[in-house]
C-alpha positions in Angstrom: -0.1 0.1 -0.2 3.2 2.4 0.3 4.5 2.3 -2.9 1.2 2.7 -4.3 0.3 6.0 -2.2 4.4 7.2 -3.2 3.4 6.6 -6.9 0.1 8.7 -6.4 1.8 11.4 -4.6 4.7 11.3 -7.3 1.6 11.4 -10.3 0.1 14.7 -8.2 3.3 16.6 -8.1 4.2 16.0 -11.9 0.1 17.2 -12.8 0.4 20.4 -10.2 3.8 21.2 -11.3 4.1 20.7 -15.1 0.2 20.2 -16.4 -1.9 22.6 -14.6 -0.1 25.7 -14.8 -0.4 25.0 -19.0 -4.4 24.5 -18.7 -5.0 27.8 -17.1 -2.6 29.5 -19.2 -3.5 33.3 -19.5 -3.2 34.8 -23.1 -1.2 37.8 -22.6 -3.0 41.1 -23.3 -0.6 43.0 -24.7 3.4 42.7 -25.5 5.0 45.2 -23.3 8.0 47.4 -24.7 11.3 46.5 -24.1 12.7 48.0 -21.0 15.1 51.4 -21.3 18.9 50.2 -21.7 21.3 50.2 -19.0 23.2 54.0 -19.2 26.6 54.0 -19.0 28.3 55.5 -15.4 29.5 58.9 -16.0 33.4 59.8 -15.0 31.4 61.5 -11.7 29.7 58.5 -11.0 33.1 56.2 -11.7 34.8 58.8 -9.4 32.2 58.2 -6.9 32.8 54.6 -7.0 35.8 54.5 -6.5 36.2 56.5 -3.8 33.6 54.9 -1.7 35.6 52.1 -2.2 38.6 53.9 -1.4 38.0 56.5 1.5 37.1 53.2 4.0 40.3 51.6 3.1 42.3 54.6 3.9 40.4 55.0 7.1 40.7 51.4 8.1 44.6 51.7 7.9 44.9 55.0 9.4 42.9 53.7 12.5 43.1 50.0 12.5 39.5 49.2 13.8 40.8 45.7 14.5 42.4 47.5 17.6 39.6 48.5 19.1 38.8 51.4 17.4 35.4 49.9 15.9 33.1 52.5 17.2 35.6 55.5 15.8 36.2 53.9 12.5 32.5 53.2 12.0 31.8 56.8 12.5 34.1 58.0 10.1 34.5 55.9 7.7 31.3 54.2 7.0 28.4 56.4 7.8 29.8 59.2 5.6 29.6 56.7 2.4 26.2 56.0 3.6 25.3 59.2 4.2 26.5 60.7 0.5 25.1 57.6 -1.5 21.4 58.3 0.5 21.9 61.9 -0.9 22.7 61.0 -4.7 19.9 58.5 -4.7 17.5 61.4 -3.3 18.8 63.8 -5.5 18.7 61.1 -8.6 14.9 60.8 -7.5 13.9 64.5 -7.3 15.7 64.8 -11.3 13.0 62.1 -12.3 
């Protein structure tokens, strides 16, 4: 009896996964246009990304956060970078 129930469970799963979605398939109402192509980064954006990576590294070499300076590292390296990108994000939304 166990073998039959396992086979029925497999048939039910296959039916649910493969056959039922095809039976209830909704025809697309209209074809959507392609998404806008991704713009290339400007020079300012590229410089900002590089500075975002370099600034925390330089501050880490100076403060050595692995030697009990973690709070000062977070407040002088991580928080300014997060604030900068938050402001960039807000200004980008205002332009649109």
